[in-house]
C-alpha positions, 0 to 999 in steps of 0.5 A, spaced: 444 260 138 448 255 142 449 256 149 456 258 148 454 263 143 450 266 149 456 266 154 460 270 149 460 277 152 465 282 152 465 282 160 465 274 161 471 274 156 475 280 160 473 276 166 476 269 164 482 273 161 483 277 168 482 270 172 487 266 168 492 272 169 491 272 176 492 265 177 499 265 173 501 271 177 500 268 183 505 262 181 499 257 181 497 254 174 490 254 171 485 249 169 489 248 162 496 248 164 502 245 168 506 252 168 506 259 165 511 258 160 507 253 156 500 255 157 496 257 151 490 259 156 495 264 159 498 266 152 491 268 150 489 272 157 496 276 156 494 278 149 487 279 150 487 283 156 490 289 153 484 289 148 479 292 154 479 298 158 483 297 164 486 290 161 493 294 161 492 296 168 490 289 170 497 286 167 501 292 170 498 290 177 500 283 176 507 285 174 506 282 167 509 285 161 504 289 157 505 286 150 507 291 145 502 293 139 504 292 132 501 296 127 497 292 122 498 293 115 490 294 114 488 301 112 495 304 111 496 308 105 502 305 100 
């Protein structure tokens, strides 16, 4: 197991996404960007947060639109 594998805990991923979203919501930039419209880290954070309990609340508090979930085709009957 590599050090990267050791740090992949759901709480760490959530915290990283939350911090990235906060940074952009405050009008600043994160370590990965120059603005919030083209930052791939910000896009990842906005997509990632709704997957966690409380993630949608974080987005709402930051006044970031919550992404609409698109149902997947897996498991749907034909």
